PDB file with one MODEL, atoms N, CA, C and O in Angstrom:
MODEL        1
ATOM      1  N   MET A   1     -21.504  27.859  10.564  1.00  0.00           N
ATOM      2  CA  MET A   1     -21.304  27.907  11.973  1.00  0.00           C
ATOM      3  C   MET A   1     -19.920  28.437  12.207  1.00  0.00           C
ATOM      4  O   MET A   1     -18.979  28.117  11.481  1.00  0.00           O
ATOM      5  N   ARG A   2     -19.809  29.229  13.202  1.00  0.00           N
ATOM      6  CA  ARG A   2     -18.499  29.827  13.645  1.00  0.00           C
ATOM      7  C   ARG A   2     -18.329  29.436  15.096  1.00  0.00           C
ATOM      8  O   ARG A   2     -19.295  29.393  15.858  1.00  0.00           O
ATOM      9  N   VAL A   3     -17.187  29.171  15.445  1.00  0.00           N
ATOM     10  CA  VAL A   3     -16.874  28.923  16.948  1.00  0.00           C
ATOM     11  C   VAL A   3     -15.991  30.132  17.398  1.00  0.00           C
ATOM     12  O   VAL A   3     -15.108  30.638  16.706  1.00  0.00           O
ATOM     13  N   ARG A   4     -16.323  30.491  18.549  1.00  0.00           N
ATOM     14  CA  ARG A   4     -15.529  31.653  19.155  1.00  0.00           C
ATOM     15  C   ARG A   4     -15.195  31.271  20.535  1.00  0.00           C
ATOM     16  O   ARG A   4     -16.077  30.817  21.264  1.00  0.00           O
ATOM     17  N   VAL A   5     -13.970  31.422  20.954  1.00  0.00           N
ATOM     18  CA  VAL A   5     -13.476  31.267  22.314  1.00  0.00           C
ATOM     19  C   VAL A   5     -13.114  32.590  22.959  1.00  0.00           C
ATOM     20  O   VAL A   5     -12.273  33.323  22.440  1.00  0.00           O
ATOM     21  N   ASP A   6     -13.706  32.889  24.025  1.00  0.00           N
ATOM     22  CA  ASP A   6     -13.302  34.113  24.745  1.00  0.00           C
ATOM     23  C   ASP A   6     -11.982  33.840  25.430  1.00  0.00           C
ATOM     24  O   ASP A   6     -11.953  33.168  26.462  1.00  0.00           O
ATOM     25  N   MET A   7     -10.895  34.341  24.885  1.00  0.00           N
ATOM     26  CA  MET A   7      -9.570  34.085  25.408  1.00  0.00           C
ATOM     27  C   MET A   7      -9.369  34.813  26.647  1.00  0.00           C
ATOM     28  O   MET A   7      -8.374  34.495  27.298  1.00  0.00           O
ATOM     29  N   ASN A   8     -10.091  35.693  27.081  1.00  0.00           N
ATOM     30  CA  ASN A   8     -10.043  36.427  28.413  1.00  0.00           C
ATOM     31  C   ASN A   8     -10.608  35.575  29.467  1.00  0.00           C
ATOM     32  O   ASN A   8     -10.300  35.741  30.648  1.00  0.00           O
ATOM     33  N   LEU A   9     -11.499  34.587  29.041  1.00  0.00           N
ATOM     34  CA  LEU A   9     -12.134  33.674  30.131  1.00  0.00           C
ATOM     35  C   LEU A   9     -11.360  32.390  30.201  1.00  0.00           C
ATOM     36  O   LEU A   9     -11.244  31.779  31.263  1.00  0.00           O
ATOM     37  N   CYS A  10     -10.788  31.943  28.983  1.00  0.00           N
ATOM     38  CA  CYS A  10     -10.123  30.664  28.823  1.00  0.00           C
ATOM     39  C   CYS A  10      -8.952  30.591  29.749  1.00  0.00           C
ATOM     40  O   CYS A  10      -8.095  31.471  29.821  1.00  0.00           O
ATOM     41  N   GLN A  11      -8.968  29.409  30.506  1.00  0.00           N
ATOM     42  CA  GLN A  11      -7.883  29.179  31.426  1.00  0.00           C
ATOM     43  C   GLN A  11      -7.036  27.939  31.030  1.00  0.00           C
ATOM     44  O   GLN A  11      -6.226  27.448  31.817  1.00  0.00           O
ATOM     45  N   THR A  12      -7.245  27.466  29.821  1.00  0.00           N
ATOM     46  CA  THR A  12      -6.499  26.365  29.221  1.00  0.00           C
ATOM     47  C   THR A  12      -6.662  25.064  30.000  1.00  0.00           C
ATOM     48  O   THR A  12      -5.724  24.286  30.169  1.00  0.00           O
ATOM     49  N   HIS A  13      -7.807  24.878  30.434  1.00  0.00           N
ATOM     50  CA  HIS A  13      -8.122  23.555  31.062  1.00  0.00           C
ATOM     51  C   HIS A  13      -8.000  22.335  30.105  1.00  0.00           C
ATOM     52  O   HIS A  13      -7.747  21.198  30.503  1.00  0.00           O
ATOM     53  N   ALA A  14      -8.203  22.675  28.813  1.00  0.00           N
ATOM     54  CA  ALA A  14      -8.089  21.757  27.699  1.00  0.00           C
ATOM     55  C   ALA A  14      -9.179  20.718  27.693  1.00  0.00           C
ATOM     56  O   ALA A  14      -8.961  19.712  27.017  1.00  0.00           O
ATOM     57  N   GLN A  15     -10.325  20.808  28.348  1.00  0.00           N
ATOM     58  CA  GLN A  15     -11.421  19.928  28.218  1.00  0.00           C
ATOM     59  C   GLN A  15     -11.940  19.891  26.745  1.00  0.00           C
ATOM     60  O   GLN A  15     -12.316  18.844  26.218  1.00  0.00           O
ATOM     61  N   CYS A  16     -11.936  20.987  26.174  1.00  0.00           N
ATOM     62  CA  CYS A  16     -12.476  21.153  24.742  1.00  0.00           C
ATOM     63  C   CYS A  16     -11.525  20.274  23.813  1.00  0.00           C
ATOM     64  O   CYS A  16     -12.006  19.671  22.853  1.00  0.00           O
ATOM     65  N   VAL A  17     -10.179  20.212  24.112  1.00  0.00           N
ATOM     66  CA  VAL A  17      -9.342  19.472  23.337  1.00  0.00           C
ATOM     67  C   VAL A  17      -9.682  17.923  23.425  1.00  0.00           C
ATOM     68  O   VAL A  17      -9.606  17.224  22.414  1.00  0.00           O
ATOM     69  N   PHE A  18     -10.039  17.430  24.587  1.00  0.00           N
ATOM     70  CA  PHE A  18     -10.505  16.162  24.712  1.00  0.00           C
ATOM     71  C   PHE A  18     -11.794  15.854  24.036  1.00  0.00           C
ATOM     72  O   PHE A  18     -11.935  14.765  23.478  1.00  0.00           O
ATOM     73  N   ALA A  19     -12.783  16.779  24.051  1.00  0.00           N
ATOM     74  CA  ALA A  19     -14.070  16.650  23.543  1.00  0.00           C
ATOM     75  C   ALA A  19     -14.126  16.811  22.011  1.00  0.00           C
ATOM     76  O   ALA A  19     -14.953  16.160  21.371  1.00  0.00           O
ATOM     77  N   ALA A  20     -13.341  17.590  21.450  1.00  0.00           N
ATOM     78  CA  ALA A  20     -13.332  17.883  20.018  1.00  0.00           C
ATOM     79  C   ALA A  20     -11.877  18.146  19.549  1.00  0.00           C
ATOM     80  O   ALA A  20     -11.511  19.282  19.249  1.00  0.00           O
ATOM     81  N   PRO A  21     -11.123  17.157  19.498  1.00  0.00           N
ATOM     82  CA  PRO A  21      -9.676  17.399  18.994  1.00  0.00           C
ATOM     83  C   PRO A  21      -9.513  17.784  17.521  1.00  0.00           C
ATOM     84  O   PRO A  21      -8.471  18.245  17.055  1.00  0.00           O
ATOM     85  N   GLU A  22     -10.670  17.547  16.808  1.00  0.00           N
ATOM     86  CA  GLU A  22     -10.606  18.035  15.365  1.00  0.00           C
ATOM     87  C   GLU A  22     -10.741  19.590  15.259  1.00  0.00           C
ATOM     88  O   GLU A  22     -10.491  20.185  14.211  1.00  0.00           O
ATOM     89  N   VAL A  23     -11.133  20.186  16.352  1.00  0.00           N
ATOM     90  CA  VAL A  23     -11.299  21.639  16.339  1.00  0.00           C
ATOM     91  C   VAL A  23     -10.443  22.378  17.273  1.00  0.00           C
ATOM     92  O   VAL A  23     -10.043  23.495  16.943  1.00  0.00           O
ATOM     93  N   PHE A  24     -10.111  21.855  18.441  1.00  0.00           N
ATOM     94  CA  PHE A  24      -9.335  22.453  19.472  1.00  0.00           C
ATOM     95  C   PHE A  24      -8.006  21.816  19.673  1.00  0.00           C
ATOM     96  O   PHE A  24      -7.887  20.609  19.459  1.00  0.00           O
ATOM     97  N   ALA A  25      -7.016  22.523  20.060  1.00  0.00           N
ATOM     98  CA  ALA A  25      -5.697  21.948  20.265  1.00  0.00           C
ATOM     99  C   ALA A  25      -4.933  22.961  21.077  1.00  0.00           C
ATOM    100  O   ALA A  25      -5.258  24.147  21.145  1.00  0.00           O
ATOM    101  N   LEU A  26      -3.839  22.393  21.722  1.00  0.00           N
ATOM    102  CA  LEU A  26      -2.793  23.230  22.452  1.00  0.00           C
ATOM    103  C   LEU A  26      -1.608  23.339  21.582  1.00  0.00           C
ATOM    104  O   LEU A  26      -1.151  22.338  21.031  1.00  0.00           O
ATOM    105  N   ASN A  27      -1.085  24.522  21.433  1.00  0.00           N
ATOM    106  CA  ASN A  27       0.115  24.696  20.664  1.00  0.00           C
ATOM    107  C   ASN A  27       1.367  24.399  21.445  1.00  0.00           C
ATOM    108  O   ASN A  27       1.259  23.942  22.583  1.00  0.00           O
ATOM    109  N   ASP A  28       2.584  24.634  20.895  1.00  0.00           N
ATOM    110  CA  ASP A  28       3.797  24.323  21.688  1.00  0.00           C
ATOM    111  C   ASP A  28       4.018  25.106  22.950  1.00  0.00           C
ATOM    112  O   ASP A  28       4.773  24.738  23.851  1.00  0.00           O
ATOM    113  N   ASP A  29       3.235  26.326  22.956  1.00  0.00           N
ATOM    114  CA  ASP A  29       3.370  27.110  24.212  1.00  0.00           C
ATOM    115  C   ASP A  29       2.217  26.790  25.220  1.00  0.00           C
ATOM    116  O   ASP A  29       2.020  27.499  26.206  1.00  0.00           O
ATOM    117  N   ASP A  30       1.472  25.698  24.926  1.00  0.00           N
ATOM    118  CA  ASP A  30       0.248  25.354  25.778  1.00  0.00           C
ATOM    119  C   ASP A  30      -0.763  26.379  25.718  1.00  0.00           C
ATOM    120  O   ASP A  30      -1.475  26.587  26.700  1.00  0.00           O
ATOM    121  N   GLU A  31      -0.893  27.054  24.625  1.00  0.00           N
ATOM    122  CA  GLU A  31      -2.014  28.094  24.389  1.00  0.00           C
ATOM    123  C   GLU A  31      -2.990  27.358  23.487  1.00  0.00           C
ATOM    124  O   GLU A  31      -2.624  26.567  22.618  1.00  0.00           O
ATOM    125  N   LEU A  32      -4.308  27.679  23.758  1.00  0.00           N
ATOM    126  CA  LEU A  32      -5.349  27.115  22.933  1.00  0.00           C
ATOM    127  C   LEU A  32      -5.453  27.764  21.566  1.00  0.00           C
ATOM    128  O   LEU A  32      -5.408  28.984  21.404  1.00  0.00           O
ATOM    129  N   VAL A  33      -5.599  26.849  20.565  1.00  0.00           N
ATOM    130  CA  VAL A  33      -5.695  27.218  19.087  1.00  0.00           C
ATOM    131  C   VAL A  33      -6.980  26.450  18.683  1.00  0.00           C
ATOM    132  O   VAL A  33      -7.287  25.399  19.245  1.00  0.00           O
ATOM    133  N   TYR A  34      -7.740  27.017  17.667  1.00  0.00           N
ATOM    134  CA  TYR A  34      -8.877  26.339  17.278  1.00  0.00           C
ATOM    135  C   TYR A  34      -9.296  26.771  15.860  1.00  0.00           C
ATOM    136  O   TYR A  34      -8.916  27.822  15.344  1.00  0.00           O
ATOM    137  N   ASP A  35     -10.062  25.930  15.310  1.00  0.00           N
ATOM    138  CA  ASP A  35     -10.681  26.216  13.883  1.00  0.00           C
ATOM    139  C   ASP A  35     -11.997  26.962  14.114  1.00  0.00           C
ATOM    140  O   ASP A  35     -12.973  26.435  14.648  1.00  0.00           O
ATOM    141  N   ALA A  36     -11.957  28.175  13.692  1.00  0.00           N
ATOM    142  CA  ALA A  36     -13.153  29.050  13.949  1.00  0.00           C
ATOM    143  C   ALA A  36     -14.273  28.676  13.015  1.00  0.00           C
ATOM    144  O   ALA A  36     -15.425  28.973  13.332  1.00  0.00           O
ATOM    145  N   THR A  37     -14.020  28.044  11.882  1.00  0.00           N
ATOM    146  CA  THR A  37     -15.035  27.632  10.835  1.00  0.00           C
ATOM    147  C   THR A  37     -14.965  26.130  10.653  1.00  0.00           C
ATOM    148  O   THR A  37     -14.622  25.689   9.556  1.00  0.00           O
ATOM    149  N   PRO A  38     -15.251  25.353  11.600  1.00  0.00           N
ATOM    150  CA  PRO A  38     -15.287  23.933  11.331  1.00  0.00           C
ATOM    151  C   PRO A  38     -16.394  23.381  10.525  1.00  0.00           C
ATOM    152  O   PRO A  38     -17.390  24.068  10.296  1.00  0.00           O
ATOM    153  N   ALA A  39     -16.269  22.138  10.070  1.00  0.00           N
ATOM    154  CA  ALA A  39     -17.377  21.455   9.341  1.00  0.00           C
ATOM    155  C   ALA A  39     -18.620  21.335  10.251  1.00  0.00           C
ATOM    156  O   ALA A  39     -18.469  21.101  11.451  1.00  0.00           O
ATOM    157  N   ASP A  40     -19.792  21.483   9.729  1.00  0.00           N
ATOM    158  CA  ASP A  40     -21.004  21.333  10.382  1.00  0.00           C
ATOM    159  C   ASP A  40     -21.163  19.953  10.959  1.00  0.00           C
ATOM    160  O   ASP A  40     -21.863  19.829  11.964  1.00  0.00           O
ATOM    161  N   ALA A  41     -20.590  18.924  10.431  1.00  0.00           N
ATOM    162  CA  ALA A  41     -20.601  17.661  10.970  1.00  0.00           C
ATOM    163  C   ALA A  41     -20.115  17.458  12.373  1.00  0.00           C
ATOM    164  O   ALA A  41     -20.511  16.557  13.113  1.00  0.00           O
ATOM    165  N   LEU A  42     -19.159  18.437  12.702  1.00  0.00           N
ATOM    166  CA  LEU A  42     -18.456  18.500  14.070  1.00  0.00           C
ATOM    167  C   LEU A  42     -19.327  19.101  15.171  1.00  0.00           C
ATOM    168  O   LEU A  42     -18.965  19.082  16.348  1.00  0.00           O
ATOM    169  N   ARG A  43     -20.465  19.628  14.773  1.00  0.00           N
ATOM    170  CA  ARG A  43     -21.339  20.362  15.737  1.00  0.00           C
ATOM    171  C   ARG A  43     -21.512  19.625  17.190  1.00  0.00           C
ATOM    172  O   ARG A  43     -21.286  20.190  18.260  1.00  0.00           O
ATOM    173  N   PRO A  44     -21.936  18.319  17.054  1.00  0.00           N
ATOM    174  CA  PRO A  44     -22.087  17.624  18.333  1.00  0.00           C
ATOM    175  C   PRO A  44     -20.804  17.519  19.229  1.00  0.00           C
ATOM    176  O   PRO A  44     -20.893  17.518  20.457  1.00  0.00           O
ATOM    177  N   ALA A  45     -19.674  17.434  18.604  1.00  0.00           N
ATOM    178  CA  ALA A  45     -18.450  17.405  19.362  1.00  0.00           C
ATOM    179  C   ALA A  45     -18.150  18.808  20.008  1.00  0.00           C
ATOM    180  O   ALA A  45     -17.693  18.953  21.142  1.00  0.00           O
ATOM    181  N   ILE A  46     -18.476  19.845  19.112  1.00  0.00           N
ATOM    182  CA  ILE A  46     -18.224  21.234  19.607  1.00  0.00           C
ATOM    183  C   ILE A  46     -19.256  21.576  20.738  1.00  0.00           C
ATOM    184  O   ILE A  46     -18.928  22.246  21.717  1.00  0.00           O
ATOM    185  N   GLU A  47     -20.410  21.125  20.567  1.00  0.00           N
ATOM    186  CA  GLU A  47     -21.364  21.399  21.672  1.00  0.00           C
ATOM    187  C   GLU A  47     -20.856  20.708  22.926  1.00  0.00           C
ATOM    188  O   GLU A  47     -20.836  21.321  23.994  1.00  0.00           O
ATOM    189  N   GLU A  48     -20.472  19.529  22.835  1.00  0.00           N
ATOM    190  CA  GLU A  48     -19.914  18.809  23.998  1.00  0.00           C
ATOM    191  C   GLU A  48     -18.694  19.551  24.624  1.00  0.00           C
ATOM    192  O   GLU A  48     -18.565  19.608  25.847  1.00  0.00           O
ATOM    193  N   ALA A  49     -17.765  20.140  23.731  1.00  0.00           N
ATOM    194  CA  ALA A  49     -16.721  20.894  24.250  1.00  0.00           C
ATOM    195  C   ALA A  49     -17.148  22.069  24.935  1.00  0.00           C
ATOM    196  O   ALA A  49     -16.591  22.397  25.983  1.00  0.00           O
ATOM    197  N   ALA A  50     -18.121  22.763  24.429  1.00  0.00           N
ATOM    198  CA  ALA A  50     -18.656  23.919  25.072  1.00  0.00           C
ATOM    199  C   ALA A  50     -19.168  23.651  26.465  1.00  0.00           C
ATOM    200  O   ALA A  50     -18.885  24.397  27.402  1.00  0.00           O
ATOM    201  N   ARG A  51     -19.973  22.511  26.601  1.00  0.00           N
ATOM    202  CA  ARG A  51     -20.556  22.056  27.831  1.00  0.00           C
ATOM    203  C   ARG A  51     -19.482  21.664  28.851  1.00  0.00           C
ATOM    204  O   ARG A  51     -19.664  21.859  30.053  1.00  0.00           O
ATOM    205  N   ALA A  52     -18.306  21.083  28.345  1.00  0.00           N
ATOM    206  CA  ALA A  52     -17.228  20.640  29.140  1.00  0.00           C
ATOM    207  C   ALA A  52     -16.383  21.817  29.622  1.00  0.00           C
ATOM    208  O   ALA A  52     -15.647  21.645  30.593  1.00  0.00           O
ATOM    209  N   CYS A  53     -16.434  22.904  29.058  1.00  0.00           N
ATOM    210  CA  CYS A  53     -15.466  24.027  29.358  1.00  0.00           C
ATOM    211  C   CYS A  53     -15.893  24.528  30.915  1.00  0.00           C
ATOM    212  O   CYS A  53     -17.020  24.954  31.168  1.00  0.00           O
ATOM    213  N   PRO A  54     -14.985  24.427  31.760  1.00  0.00           N
ATOM    214  CA  PRO A  54     -15.208  24.789  33.171  1.00  0.00           C
ATOM    215  C   PRO A  54     -15.548  26.263  33.253  1.00  0.00           C
ATOM    216  O   PRO A  54     -16.285  26.638  34.164  1.00  0.00           O
ATOM    217  N   VAL A  55     -15.110  27.053  32.449  1.00  0.00           N
ATOM    218  CA  VAL A  55     -15.375  28.599  32.545  1.00  0.00           C
ATOM    219  C   VAL A  55     -16.345  28.985  31.459  1.00  0.00           C
ATOM    220  O   VAL A  55     -16.549  30.192  31.331  1.00  0.00           O
ATOM    221  N   GLN A  56     -16.958  28.174  30.680  1.00  0.00           N
ATOM    222  CA  GLN A  56     -17.846  28.473  29.673  1.00  0.00           C
ATOM    223  C   GLN A  56     -17.430  29.539  28.825  1.00  0.00           C
ATOM    224  O   GLN A  56     -18.136  30.540  28.700  1.00  0.00           O
ATOM    225  N   ALA A  57     -16.192  29.390  28.148  1.00  0.00           N
ATOM    226  CA  ALA A  57     -15.552  30.326  27.207  1.00  0.00           C
ATOM    227  C   ALA A  57     -15.798  30.071  25.725  1.00  0.00           C
ATOM    228  O   ALA A  57     -15.326  30.824  24.873  1.00  0.00           O
ATOM    229  N   ILE A  58     -16.589  28.929  25.398  1.00  0.00           N
ATOM    230  CA  ILE A  58     -16.748  28.536  23.951  1.00  0.00           C
ATOM    231  C   ILE A  58     -18.123  28.868  23.572  1.00  0.00           C
ATOM    232  O   ILE A  58     -19.067  28.585  24.310  1.00  0.00           O
ATOM    233  N   PHE A  59     -18.273  29.480  22.403  1.00  0.00           N
ATOM    234  CA  PHE A  59     -19.486  29.919  21.822  1.00  0.00           C
ATOM    235  C   PHE A  59     -19.712  29.500  20.502  1.00  0.00           C
ATOM    236  O   PHE A  59     -18.761  29.576  19.725  1.00  0.00           O
ATOM    237  N   LEU A  60     -20.843  29.052  20.078  1.00  0.00           N
ATOM    238  CA  LEU A  60     -21.196  28.783  18.640  1.00  0.00           C
ATOM    239  C   LEU A  60     -22.131  29.875  18.109  1.00  0.00           C
ATOM    240  O   LEU A  60     -23.227  30.089  18.625  1.00  0.00           O
ATOM    241  N   ASP A  61     -21.674  30.533  17.095  1.00  0.00           N
ATOM    242  CA  ASP A  61     -22.376  31.605  16.404  1.00  0.00           C
ATOM    243  C   ASP A  61     -23.046  31.163  15.145  1.00  0.00           C
ATOM    244  O   ASP A  61     -22.340  30.648  14.279  1.00  0.00           O
ATOM    245  N   GLY A  62     -24.359  31.308  14.938  1.00  0.00           N
ATOM    246  CA  GLY A  62     -24.884  31.034  13.659  1.00  0.00           C
ATOM    247  C   GLY A  62     -25.093  29.533  13.372  1.00  0.00           C
ATOM    248  O   GLY A  62     -24.844  28.672  14.215  1.00  0.00           O
ATOM    249  N   ASP A  63     -25.540  29.278  12.201  1.00  0.00           N
ATOM    250  CA  ASP A  63     -25.762  27.879  11.715  1.00  0.00           C
ATOM    251  C   ASP A  63     -24.920  27.731  10.477  1.00  0.00           C
ATOM    252  O   ASP A  63     -24.909  26.666   9.861  1.00  0.00           O
TER     253      ASP A  63
ENDMDL
END
């Protein structure tokens, strides 16, 4: 599984950080950083993060 965030869409609302803090975080400049290849066990949290994103900028590619 790969996670992809369209950084052109992302407005750093950080809802993904609350839903899946193991995958998404804000750096010292309040920019989104994320693990593009997280463990499969984190899929439910990542799917929740994608649903929570107000601009729908999070995508899961493959299995």
